[in-house]
C-alpha positions in Angstrom: 82.8 26.9 -24.5 84.3 24.9 -27.4 84.0 21.2 -27.8 87.7 20.7 -26.9 87.4 22.7 -23.7 84.3 20.6 -22.7 86.3 17.4 -23.4 89.2 18.8 -21.2 86.7 19.6 -18.5 85.2 16.1 -18.6 88.7 14.6 -18.6 89.7 16.7 -15.6 86.6 15.7 -13.7 87.3 12.0 -14.4 90.9 12.5 -13.2 89.7 13.9 -9.9 87.4 10.9 -9.4 90.1 8.5 -10.3 92.6 10.1 -7.8 89.9 10.0 -5.1 89.2 6.3 -5.8 92.9 5.5 -5.9 93.4 7.2 -2.5 90.4 5.3 -1.1 91.7 1.9 -2.4 95.2 2.6 -0.9 93.7 3.4 2.5 91.5 0.3 2.4 94.5 -1.8 1.4 96.5 -0.3 4.3 93.7 -1.0 6.7 93.3 -4.6 5.5 97.1 -5.2 5.9 97.0 -3.8 9.4 94.0 -5.9 10.3 95.7 -9.0 9.0 98.8 -8.2 11.0 96.7 -7.7 14.2 94.8 -11.0 13.6 98.1 -12.9 13.0 99.5 -11.5 16.3 96.4 -12.4 18.2 96.4 -15.9 16.7 100.1 -16.3 17.7 99.3 -15.2 21.3 96.3 -17.6 21.5 98.3 -20.5 20.1 101.1 -19.8 22.6 98.7 -19.6 25.5 97.0 -22.8 24.4 100.3 -24.5 24.1 101.3 -23.5 27.6 98.0 -24.7 28.9 98.5 -28.1 27.4 102.1 -28.4 28.5 101.4 -27.6 32.1 100.1 -30.7 34.0 96.7 -30.2 35.6 96.3 -30.5 39.3 94.6 -33.9 39.0 97.5 -35.2 36.9 100.0 -33.9 39.4 98.1 -35.6 42.2 97.9 -38.9 40.3 101.7 -38.9 39.7 102.4 -38.1 43.4 100.2 -41.0 44.5 102.2 -43.5 42.4 
């Protein structure tokens, strides 16, 4: 095998590894974006729930107002 053929083989091997790493990075990036979207949705739902809980008067507050 000539020196040029060996260099081509090494370059080919490196390209395979680079493509594999690129695929992995893209998959990880997609997973992270999905995770961030899911966390944002959960945070919105929790915030909305908490807002509804603070807006609704408690039973004690309702009784105090009716006693007045």
